C-alpha atoms as one frame of an Amber mdcrd trajectory, in Angstrom:
protein
 -20.415 -27.685  12.333 -20.248 -23.913  12.670 -16.462 -23.983  12.169 -16.893
 -26.017   8.951 -19.109 -23.307   7.388 -16.716 -20.568   8.455 -13.723 -22.388
   6.903 -15.732 -23.105   3.758 -16.725 -19.426   3.460 -13.076 -18.355   3.789
 -11.936 -20.880   1.157 -14.688 -19.771  -1.249 -13.775 -16.111  -0.685 -10.103
 -16.881  -1.363 -10.958 -18.759  -4.578 -13.184 -15.881  -5.729 -10.300 -13.467
  -5.150  -7.968 -15.647  -7.232 -10.562 -15.895  -9.996 -10.993 -12.103  -9.991
  -7.233 -11.575 -10.278  -7.055 -14.060 -13.153  -9.909 -12.271 -14.969  -8.217
  -8.902 -14.435  -4.925 -10.197 -15.831  -6.687 -11.588 -18.931  -8.628  -8.361
 -19.440  -5.486  -6.240 -19.156  -3.667  -8.528 -21.588  -6.461  -8.259 -24.181
  -6.623  -4.493 -23.776  -2.862  -4.049 -24.123  -2.633  -6.298 -27.180  -4.538
  -3.597 -29.084  -2.041  -0.786 -28.396   1.248  -2.460 -27.405   3.049  -3.729
 -30.526   4.535  -7.242 -30.479   8.046  -7.410 -29.045  10.756  -8.004 -31.674
  12.051 -11.569 -31.971  15.719 -12.381 -31.382  17.457 -12.443 -34.799  18.749
 -15.786 -36.058  22.295 -14.341 -36.248  22.552 -11.582 -33.615  26.354 -11.385
 -33.825  28.985 -11.949 -31.180  28.074 -11.637 -27.527  29.657  -8.525 -26.021
  28.283  -8.971 -22.487  26.164 -11.627 -20.777  24.353 -11.723 -17.430  22.145
 -14.372 -15.860  19.418 -13.563 -13.387  15.706 -12.901 -13.177  13.570 -11.059
 -15.740  11.133  -9.096 -13.599   8.790  -7.191 -15.867   8.337  -4.617 -18.574
   6.398  -1.484 -17.701   5.349   1.724 -19.380   8.353   4.058 -18.947   8.013
   6.439 -16.050   5.260   4.392 -14.386   7.007   1.593 -12.528   3.751  -0.136
 -11.530   2.085  -0.194 -14.982   3.150  -3.699 -16.014   2.868  -4.799 -19.632
   1.242  -8.242 -19.514   0.337  -8.921 -23.144   2.074 -11.643 -25.159   3.815
 -13.136 -22.125   5.702  -9.950 -21.182   4.215 -10.000 -17.686   5.676 -13.374
 -16.712   8.521 -13.223 -14.209  11.118 -15.806 -15.225  14.736 -16.803 -14.988
  16.593 -15.112 -17.821  19.874 -14.475 -19.548  20.547 -11.062 -21.062  23.041
 -11.013 -23.914  24.367  -7.771 -25.354  25.175  -7.977 -29.057  26.425  -5.186
 -31.341  22.883  -4.570 -32.632  20.837  -5.094 -29.477  20.013  -7.034 -26.341
  18.620 -10.565 -26.447  16.341 -11.227 -23.479  16.226 -15.021 -23.269  13.639
 -16.196 -20.771  13.024 -19.707 -19.511   9.382 -20.704 -19.925   8.310 -17.484
 -21.664   8.853 -15.962 -25.107  12.306 -14.479 -25.724  12.507 -11.006 -27.206
  14.963  -8.561 -28.720  15.620  -4.952 -27.733  17.234  -3.242 -30.746  20.208
  -1.110 -29.763  18.861   1.856 -31.734  15.661   1.720 -29.631  17.459   1.929
 -26.255  17.215   5.383 -24.705  18.843   4.610 -21.364  20.126   2.104 -18.844
  20.155   2.590 -15.096  20.148   0.975 -11.698  16.856   1.232  -9.874  15.207
  -0.053  -6.727  11.749  -0.807  -8.113   9.769  -2.122 -11.047   6.424  -3.923
 -11.126   6.817  -7.158  -9.207   9.958  -6.219  -7.281  10.957  -3.502  -4.823
  14.457  -3.548  -3.342  15.986  -1.476  -0.573  18.983  -0.689  -2.779  19.530
  -0.044  -6.471  19.820  -3.767  -7.178  17.829  -3.799 -10.421  19.040  -3.093
 -13.941  16.424  -1.241 -15.992  16.611  -0.594 -19.734  14.440   2.155 -21.182
  13.601   1.604 -24.843  11.147   2.511 -27.574   8.722   0.051 -29.138   6.988
   1.949 -31.912   5.578   5.089 -30.320   5.639   3.554 -26.836   8.502   3.943
 -24.348   9.071   0.972 -22.027  11.198   0.038 -19.022  12.397  -3.565 -18.816
  13.724  -4.737 -15.435  16.264  -7.400 -14.586  17.730  -8.638 -11.296  21.143
 -10.040 -12.159  22.921 -12.769 -10.208  26.074 -10.614 -10.233  25.400  -6.947
  -9.475  28.993  -6.120 -10.422  27.966  -6.508 -14.105  25.614  -3.513 -13.947
  28.227  -0.762 -14.504  29.339  -2.510 -17.712  25.756  -2.711 -18.970  25.089
   0.919 -18.131  28.343   2.074 -19.723  27.825   0.049 -22.915  24.185   1.104
 -23.278  24.417   4.743 -22.258  23.284   7.147 -25.013  26.866   8.273 -25.812
  27.753   4.663 -26.702  24.622   3.872 -28.723  25.182   4.383 -32.420  22.103
   5.629 -34.237  19.905   5.394 -31.148  17.500   7.932 -29.726  19.144  10.318
 -27.315
């Protein structure tokens, strides 16, 4: 009987921890919805696809703070994704979560990295886009199925190749 109470106490403690994490996530989402603008929607006619990569959308964080995940409006959900580069921006199409658009003029950089909220790699196996959303600068991370695509993304989105973008 003593073992039963011990197991029950551990299960209750575990459930309380999960509940606390869920409350924290909801609280952070509500707080961020006040100061993080909504992500742009993918245009109906984005133009021809210049480059496409499939993989895993990891997260969007506040630029320069790789652990400060943006969770509002579904941005914190890690999902399978396809990134499509169009002449005017990048369509981030996520399975099971809202898609969004990163306007090309808002992109301030593209790089390989080894970490972003939700994923830390031993090598630079992540593709991270830095972009502006209103007055806020964000990093959006992606783990592509084919890492050989990264140099093309970085080259096509580097500031010298972005027309009208922030530099």
